[in-house]
C-alpha positions in Angstrom: 72.7 137.0 79.1 72.5 136.2 83.0 75.2 137.1 85.4 76.9 134.6 87.4 75.0 135.3 90.7 71.9 134.4 88.7 73.0 130.9 87.6 74.5 130.5 90.6 71.2 130.8 92.5 69.4 129.1 89.6 71.8 126.0 89.7 72.7 125.5 93.3 70.9 127.5 95.6 67.4 126.4 94.4 67.9 122.7 94.3 69.7 122.9 98.0 66.9 124.6 99.3 64.1 122.0 97.7 66.6 119.5 99.6 66.6 120.9 102.7 62.9 121.4 102.3 62.4 117.6 101.8 64.8 116.8 104.5 63.5 118.7 107.2 59.6 116.9 106.4 61.4 113.7 106.3 63.3 114.2 109.6 60.4 115.2 111.3 58.5 111.9 110.0 61.5 109.8 110.9 62.0 110.7 114.3 58.4 110.2 114.8 58.4 106.5 114.6 61.8 105.6 116.3 61.2 102.7 118.8 61.8 103.2 122.6 65.2 102.1 124.0 64.9 98.8 125.1 66.2 98.8 128.6 68.9 96.1 129.8 67.6 92.7 131.2 69.1 93.2 134.3 66.7 96.2 135.0 68.5 99.0 136.7 66.8 101.4 138.8 66.3 105.1 137.5 69.0 107.0 137.5 71.9 104.6 138.1 74.1 105.0 135.1 76.6 102.8 136.4 74.2 99.7 136.3 72.5 100.9 133.4 75.9 100.6 131.4 76.5 96.9 133.3 73.7 95.7 132.0 74.4 96.6 128.8 77.7 95.3 128.9 76.1 92.1 130.2 73.6 91.9 127.3 76.6 92.4 124.7 78.6 89.8 126.2 75.8 87.3 126.3 74.8 88.1 122.6 78.6 87.7 121.7 78.4 84.4 123.2 75.5 83.3 121.3 77.0 84.3 118.3 80.0 82.5 119.0 78.0 79.3 119.6 76.3 79.6 116.6 79.5 79.8 114.6 80.8 76.7 116.7 77.5 74.9 115.7 77.4 75.7 112.2 81.3 74.6 112.1 80.8 71.2 113.6 77.9 70.5 111.4 79.9 71.4 108.6 82.7 69.0 109.5 80.2 66.1 110.3 78.8 66.8 106.7 82.1 66.6 105.6 83.2 63.5 106.9 80.1 61.9 105.8 80.6 63.1 102.3 84.3 61.4 102.3 82.8 58.1 103.8 80.3 58.1 101.2 83.1 58.7 98.7 85.2 56.2 100.1 87.9 58.6 101.6 86.9 57.7 105.2 85.5 54.8 106.9 82.1 54.9 108.4 83.7 54.6 112.3 85.1 58.0 111.3 81.9 59.3 110.7 80.4 57.8 114.0 83.4 59.1 115.9 82.9 62.7 114.6 79.2 62.5 115.4 80.0 61.6 119.4 82.8 64.2 119.5 80.7 67.0 117.9 77.5 66.2 120.0 79.9 66.4 123.0 81.1 69.7 121.9 77.9 71.1 121.4 76.8 69.9 125.1 79.8 71.7 126.3 79.1 74.6 124.5 75.4 74.7 125.4 76.5 74.0 129.1 79.1 76.9 129.0 76.5 80.0 127.8 74.1 78.4 130.3 76.7 79.2 133.0 77.6 82.2 131.7 74.1 83.6 131.8 73.4 82.6 135.1 76.8 83.7 136.4 76.9 87.4 134.6 
């Protein structure tokens, strides 16, 4: 009969050791192919950590602004398509579709203007 220590080694330690060996090989390969860190778009000088952090915050803010703009574009498109569908089904006038399209175009132009100004000012 196998004692408890031999069972523990057979059931737990050998598989754990095998997994640790596989993990160490995998980690070495994974670290070898990591991409280089992308510097911020403002190009902070070497050693200036505050400028580096400021550049990353700027890039993050611009990315957040673009994400909000994409959501606004999708929302305006959904409203315009819904109004077109309502007019097709007789629940709305075609003039409402035209008015919605004009207002949607104005909102999209205004959002594009704000994004351009934000990217130039920051």
